[in-house]
C-alpha positions as CSV (number, residue, x, y, z in Angstrom):
1,X,-0.8,-11.2,8.5
2,X,-4.5,-11.5,7.9
3,X,-4.8,-7.7,7.9
4,X,-2.7,-7.5,4.7
5,X,-5.0,-9.8,2.7
6,X,-7.0,-8.0,0.0
7,X,-9.9,-9.3,-2.1
8,X,-11.9,-8.1,-5.1
9,X,-15.5,-9.0,-5.8
10,X,-16.0,-10.8,-9.1
11,X,-19.1,-11.3,-11.2
12,X,-19.4,-12.5,-14.8
13,X,-21.3,-14.9,-17.0
14,X,-19.1,-17.9,-16.4
15,X,-18.3,-17.6,-12.8
16,X,-20.7,-17.0,-10.0
17,X,-20.2,-14.0,-7.8
18,X,-17.4,-14.3,-5.3
19,X,-14.1,-13.0,-4.3
20,X,-10.6,-13.3,-5.6
21,X,-7.5,-12.7,-3.6
22,X,-5.3,-9.8,-4.8
23,X,-1.6,-10.0,-4.9
24,X,-0.2,-7.0,-3.0
25,X,3.2,-5.6,-2.0
26,X,2.4,-5.0,1.8
27,X,1.6,-8.7,2.2
28,X,4.9,-9.8,0.6
29,X,6.9,-7.2,2.6
30,X,5.3,-8.2,5.9
31,X,6.1,-11.9,5.1
32,X,9.7,-11.0,4.4
33,X,10.1,-9.1,7.6
34,X,8.9,-12.1,9.5
35,X,10.7,-14.7,7.3
36,X,13.9,-13.2,5.7
37,X,16.0,-15.0,3.2
38,X,13.3,-16.9,1.3
39,X,13.4,-17.7,-2.4
40,X,10.7,-16.5,-4.8
41,X,9.1,-20.0,-4.9
42,X,9.0,-20.2,-1.1
43,X,7.4,-16.8,-0.8
44,X,4.6,-17.5,-3.4
45,X,4.0,-20.9,-2.0
46,X,3.7,-19.7,1.7
47,X,1.6,-16.6,1.0
48,X,-0.6,-17.6,-1.9
49,X,-0.3,-21.4,-2.0
50,X,1.0,-21.0,-5.5
51,X,3.5,-23.6,-6.9
52,X,5.6,-22.3,-9.7
53,X,6.0,-25.8,-11.0
54,X,2.3,-26.3,-11.5
55,X,2.2,-25.0,-15.1
56,X,0.0,-22.0,-14.2
57,X,1.1,-18.5,-15.1
58,X,3.0,-16.8,-12.3
59,X,3.3,-13.3,-13.9
60,X,1.2,-11.5,-11.4
61,X,3.2,-12.9,-8.5
62,X,6.6,-12.2,-10.0
63,X,5.6,-8.7,-11.2
64,X,4.4,-7.8,-7.7
65,X,7.7,-8.9,-6.2
66,X,9.7,-7.1,-8.8
67,X,7.7,-3.9,-8.4
68,X,8.6,-4.0,-4.6
69,X,12.2,-4.4,-5.6
70,X,12.0,-1.4,-8.0
71,X,10.5,0.7,-5.2
72,X,13.4,-0.2,-2.9
73,X,11.2,-2.1,-0.4
74,X,12.7,-5.5,-1.1
75,X,16.3,-6.6,-2.0
76,X,17.6,-9.9,-3.3
77,X,21.0,-11.6,-3.0
78,X,22.4,-14.6,-4.9
79,X,23.0,-17.5,-2.6
80,X,23.7,-21.2,-2.7
81,X,20.8,-23.2,-1.3
82,X,20.1,-26.9,-1.1
83,X,18.7,-26.7,-4.6
84,X,21.7,-24.9,-6.1
85,X,22.2,-21.1,-6.7
86,X,19.0,-19.1,-6.1
87,X,18.1,-15.5,-5.3
88,X,16.9,-15.0,-1.8
89,X,14.8,-12.0,-0.8
90,X,14.8,-9.6,2.1
91,X,12.6,-6.7,3.2
92,X,14.5,-3.4,3.6
């Protein structure tokens, strides 16, 4: 899964030069092929170490997953999990 990681170089007045990890569809799809039936929170936590309950904005993560759904690369089904009713995602 390392091959799907993408980074961009950053440089501005407030942060030093470095790299930020990009959110990309191939990484999410590859994860879902290997781990089908995960919720959105599990996907983002496992791939990007992002906790949706942390109060940070999750727009870029959610948008990437929804773009993959719009392209027909990912599907979701409503299921009952241990935390109640949730959508679970699968790679097509």
